[in-house]
C-alpha positions as CSV (number, residue, x, y, z in Angstrom):
1,M,0.1,-0.2,0.4
2,S,1.6,3.5,-0.8
3,I,0.0,6.6,0.2
4,S,-0.1,5.5,4.1
5,F,-2.0,7.6,6.6
6,N,0.0,5.9,9.0
7,D,0.4,8.7,12.2
8,Q,-2.2,11.5,11.0
9,V,-5.8,12.6,11.7
10,A,-8.4,13.0,9.4
11,I,-11.4,15.2,9.8
12,V,-14.1,14.0,7.0
13,T,-17.3,16.3,7.5
14,G,-21.1,14.6,6.5
15,A,-19.3,11.5,6.9
16,G,-22.1,9.7,8.3
17,G,-22.6,7.8,5.1
18,G,-22.1,8.4,1.0
19,L,-18.6,9.5,0.1
20,G,-18.2,11.2,3.6
21,R,-18.1,7.7,5.2
22,C,-16.5,5.9,2.1
23,H,-13.6,8.7,2.6
24,A,-13.5,7.9,6.3
25,L,-13.2,4.4,5.7
26,E,-10.7,4.0,3.3
27,L,-8.4,6.8,5.0
28,A,-8.5,4.9,8.6
29,R,-7.9,1.7,5.9
30,R,-4.8,3.4,5.3
31,G,-3.8,4.1,8.9
32,A,-5.3,7.5,9.9
33,K,-6.7,8.2,13.1
34,V,-10.6,10.1,11.9
35,V,-12.9,11.9,13.7
36,V,-16.1,10.7,11.5
37,N,-18.4,14.3,11.6
38,D,-21.7,14.3,10.5
39,L,-25.0,16.5,12.2
40,G,-27.2,13.3,11.6
41,G,-30.6,15.7,9.8
42,T,-32.5,15.3,6.8
43,M,-31.3,16.2,3.4
44,D,-32.2,19.9,3.9
45,G,-30.4,19.9,6.7
46,S,-33.2,19.9,9.5
47,G,-32.6,17.8,13.1
48,G,-29.7,16.2,13.8
49,S,-28.3,12.2,15.2
50,T,-25.1,11.7,16.0
51,E,-26.1,8.2,14.7
52,A,-25.1,7.9,11.9
53,A,-21.3,9.2,12.5
54,E,-21.3,6.7,15.4
55,S,-22.3,3.7,13.4
56,V,-19.6,4.4,10.9
57,V,-16.8,4.8,13.8
58,A,-17.9,1.4,14.5
59,E,-17.4,0.3,11.1
60,I,-13.7,1.2,11.2
61,K,-13.3,0.9,15.0
62,A,-13.6,-3.4,14.2
63,T,-11.5,-3.3,11.5
64,G,-8.8,-2.4,14.2
65,G,-9.2,1.0,13.4
66,E,-9.5,4.5,15.2
67,A,-12.1,6.5,15.2
68,I,-14.2,9.3,17.4
69,A,-17.2,10.8,16.3
70,N,-18.7,14.0,16.3
71,G,-22.2,15.9,15.5
72,G,-20.6,18.8,15.2
73,S,-23.0,21.5,12.4
74,V,-20.1,22.7,9.9
75,S,-22.2,26.1,8.8
76,D,-22.3,27.0,12.9
77,R,-18.3,27.9,13.6
78,S,-18.7,26.7,17.7
79,G,-19.7,23.2,15.6
80,A,-16.9,23.2,13.6
81,Q,-14.3,24.4,15.7
82,S,-15.9,21.3,18.1
83,M,-14.7,18.5,15.5
84,V,-11.0,19.7,15.3
85,D,-11.3,20.3,19.6
86,D,-12.3,17.0,19.5
87,A,-9.2,15.7,16.9
88,M,-7.0,18.1,19.4
89,N,-7.6,16.5,22.7
90,A,-7.3,12.5,21.1
91,W,-4.6,13.0,18.5
92,G,-2.8,15.9,19.2
93,R,-3.1,17.2,15.7
94,V,-4.8,17.3,12.0
95,D,-3.5,16.5,9.0
96,V,-6.6,16.3,6.6
97,L,-9.2,18.1,6.8
98,I,-12.2,16.8,3.6
99,N,-15.3,19.5,3.5
100,N,-17.7,17.1,2.6
101,A,-21.2,17.7,4.0
102,G,-23.8,19.4,2.3
103,I,-27.3,19.5,2.2
104,L,-29.6,19.9,-1.1
105,R,-32.9,22.5,-1.0
106,D,-33.8,22.2,-5.1
107,K,-35.9,24.5,-6.5
108,S,-36.1,26.6,-9.6
109,F,-34.3,30.0,-9.3
110,S,-37.8,31.8,-9.5
111,K,-39.2,29.5,-6.7
112,M,-36.4,29.4,-4.6
113,T,-36.9,31.2,-1.2
114,L,-34.3,33.0,-0.3
115,D,-33.8,31.1,3.4
116,D,-33.3,28.5,0.9
117,F,-30.3,29.9,-0.6
118,E,-28.4,30.8,2.2
119,M,-29.2,27.4,4.0
120,V,-27.3,26.2,1.5
121,V,-24.8,28.2,1.1
122,N,-24.1,28.7,4.7
123,V,-23.5,24.4,4.3
124,H,-21.8,24.2,1.8
125,L,-19.1,27.4,1.0
126,L,-19.4,28.7,4.6
127,G,-19.4,25.4,6.9
128,A,-16.3,24.3,4.5
129,A,-14.3,27.9,5.2
130,Y,-15.0,27.8,9.0
131,C,-13.4,24.2,8.9
132,S,-9.9,25.2,7.5
133,H,-10.0,28.4,9.0
134,A,-10.3,25.6,12.5
135,V,-7.4,23.3,11.2
136,W,-5.5,26.4,9.6
137,P,-3.5,27.3,12.3
138,I,-2.7,24.0,13.4
139,M,-1.2,23.2,9.9
140,R,0.6,26.2,9.7
141,E,2.4,24.8,12.9
142,Q,2.9,21.8,11.9
143,N,4.0,22.8,8.8
144,Y,2.3,19.7,7.3
145,G,-1.9,19.9,5.5
146,R,-4.3,18.7,3.6
147,I,-7.3,20.1,2.5
148,L,-10.0,18.8,0.4
149,M,-13.2,20.5,-1.2
150,T,-15.9,18.5,-2.6
151,T,-17.4,20.8,-5.5
152,S,-19.8,19.4,-8.1
153,P,-20.2,19.7,-11.7
154,S,-23.2,21.9,-10.9
155,G,-21.6,24.3,-9.6
156,L,-18.6,24.3,-12.6
157,Y,-21.1,23.9,-15.6
158,G,-24.6,25.0,-14.5
159,N,-27.6,22.6,-13.3
160,F,-31.5,23.6,-13.1
161,G,-32.6,23.8,-9.8
162,Q,-29.9,23.9,-8.4
163,T,-28.8,28.1,-8.2
164,N,-28.1,27.8,-4.4
165,Y,-26.0,24.8,-4.6
166,G,-23.8,26.2,-8.0
167,A,-23.7,28.9,-6.9
168,A,-21.8,27.4,-3.1
169,K,-20.0,24.6,-5.0
170,M,-18.0,27.3,-7.1
171,G,-17.5,29.3,-4.0
172,Q,-15.5,26.9,-2.7
173,V,-13.1,26.5,-5.7
174,G,-12.1,30.3,-5.5
175,L,-11.8,29.4,-1.6
176,M,-9.6,26.6,-2.8
177,N,-8.0,29.0,-5.4
178,S,-6.5,31.8,-3.1
179,M,-5.7,29.2,0.2
180,K,-3.1,27.1,-2.3
181,I,-1.6,29.8,-2.5
182,E,-1.7,30.7,1.3
183,G,-0.6,27.5,2.1
184,A,2.2,26.3,0.0
185,K,4.9,28.0,2.0
186,N,3.9,26.4,5.0
187,N,3.4,22.9,2.6
188,I,-0.4,22.8,2.8
189,H,-2.3,21.8,0.2
190,T,-5.9,22.2,-0.9
191,N,-7.3,20.7,-3.6
192,S,-11.0,19.7,-5.0
193,I,-12.9,16.6,-6.0
194,A,-15.5,17.0,-8.8
195,P,-17.7,13.9,-7.6
196,V,-20.5,12.3,-9.0
197,A,-21.9,9.1,-7.3
198,A,-25.0,7.4,-6.0
199,T,-25.9,8.7,-2.6
200,R,-29.1,10.2,-0.7
201,M,-27.9,13.3,-2.8
202,T,-29.0,12.6,-6.0
203,E,-30.8,8.9,-5.3
204,N,-33.8,11.2,-6.9
205,L,-32.0,12.5,-9.7
206,M,-30.8,10.0,-11.9
207,P,-32.3,6.8,-12.9
208,E,-31.4,3.7,-11.4
209,E,-29.2,2.0,-14.0
210,V,-26.9,5.0,-14.2
211,L,-26.4,4.9,-10.0
212,E,-26.1,1.3,-10.3
213,K,-22.3,2.6,-12.5
214,L,-21.9,5.2,-10.4
215,G,-21.5,4.1,-6.5
216,P,-18.7,6.4,-4.1
217,E,-16.4,4.0,-3.4
218,L,-15.4,4.9,-6.6
219,V,-14.9,8.5,-6.1
220,T,-12.6,7.4,-3.0
221,P,-9.3,6.8,-5.0
222,A,-8.9,10.3,-6.1
223,A,-9.5,11.9,-2.5
224,M,-7.1,9.5,-0.6
225,F,-4.3,11.1,-3.1
226,L,-5.8,14.5,-3.3
227,V,-5.3,14.1,0.3
228,S,-2.3,11.8,0.1
229,E,1.5,13.6,0.9
230,D,2.0,13.0,-2.7
231,A,-0.9,15.6,-3.4
232,P,-0.9,18.3,-6.2
233,N,-1.8,21.6,-5.4
234,G,-4.8,23.7,-6.2
235,V,-6.2,21.3,-8.6
236,I,-10.3,19.8,-9.5
237,L,-10.1,16.1,-10.2
238,Q,-13.6,14.8,-11.1
239,A,-14.7,11.3,-10.7
240,Q,-17.6,9.0,-11.6
241,G,-17.7,5.5,-12.0
242,G,-14.1,5.1,-12.5
243,Q,-12.9,7.6,-14.6
244,Y,-11.0,10.8,-13.3
245,S,-10.4,14.1,-15.4
246,L,-9.0,17.3,-15.0
247,A,-11.2,20.2,-14.7
248,A,-9.6,23.7,-15.2
249,V,-10.2,27.3,-15.8
250,V,-8.8,28.4,-19.0
251,E,-8.2,31.6,-21.2
252,N,-7.4,32.2,-24.7
253,S,-5.1,34.7,-26.1
254,G,-8.0,36.9,-26.4
255,V,-7.8,40.3,-29.4
256,N,-6.0,43.7,-28.4
257,L,-8.5,46.5,-29.5
258,G,-6.0,49.0,-27.9
259,V,-7.5,51.4,-25.6
260,E,-9.5,53.4,-27.5
261,A,-12.1,50.5,-28.0
262,T,-16.0,50.9,-28.3
263,A,-18.8,48.2,-27.3
264,D,-18.8,48.0,-30.9
265,D,-15.1,47.5,-31.4
266,V,-16.1,44.0,-29.1
267,A,-19.1,42.9,-30.6
268,A,-17.3,43.3,-34.2
269,S,-14.5,41.4,-32.9
270,Y,-16.4,39.0,-30.0
271,E,-16.4,36.5,-32.4
272,A,-12.2,36.1,-32.2
273,I,-12.5,37.6,-29.0
274,V,-13.8,34.1,-28.3
275,D,-12.0,31.9,-30.4
276,M,-10.6,29.4,-27.8
277,A,-8.3,27.5,-30.7
278,E,-5.3,29.2,-28.4
279,V,-6.0,28.5,-24.6
280,K,-4.0,28.2,-21.1
281,T,-4.5,27.2,-17.2
282,R,-4.7,29.9,-15.5
283,G,-2.5,28.9,-12.1
284,M,-3.3,24.8,-12.1
285,L,-0.6,22.5,-11.7
286,Q,1.3,22.7,-9.4
287,L,2.6,19.4,-9.3
288,S,4.5,19.2,-5.7
């Protein structure tokens, strides 16, 4: 087993089921001590119970691993801090954070309430920021850390009925893009994974025959690489059904219309301006 997390401590949010559970189990199998965080609420974020997190902890312990359960809400600053405090009190360090917790409140933009918009952004985007901010000083002091954002094709490319979810997921990419720069000098690498998997968040969005080919365990290999010692910094990997690919922000060479350019000049040159025959990535692919 080449990728190892021996002597490392990992926090996985939303790890009571689905992707988070698979990530937590694999981290433990590869030697990590794991804080299994899960609020235990419904898909829309209501309610709460530590039962799901405790069940995953029991799975880890049954195979000889070390884990503790945490029921804090990532959308609450004290909840985010509680999982970091639990890790430090139990094991004295945090090496890996996987920001995986999420909820859905899907509706078309015209029918969506601002409360539903705000709640989804709070969990996905602010939750990732709160948890990352809580581990940041620890990782800086250690001069080591690996943080993984969970973005989505809905954020990268859009999806009907998911303006709140898409905005929050693309926001995580923006968070990563600056964190990768600020953390590099302290060996803190921040990456993003864009999964498509059969979980309770997607069970009503795709046909059964498609879901059968999209097990969450098929996303976890990419997640493990992105939080490993040899992880890149600032990369978005897409993962679904055993297929892995890179998503990147690119720009073309553009057209220089000069300082006297008008709106009419832009309109007249639009096809040349958007020609993607030559593209380049922006701030991507730092391999170490």
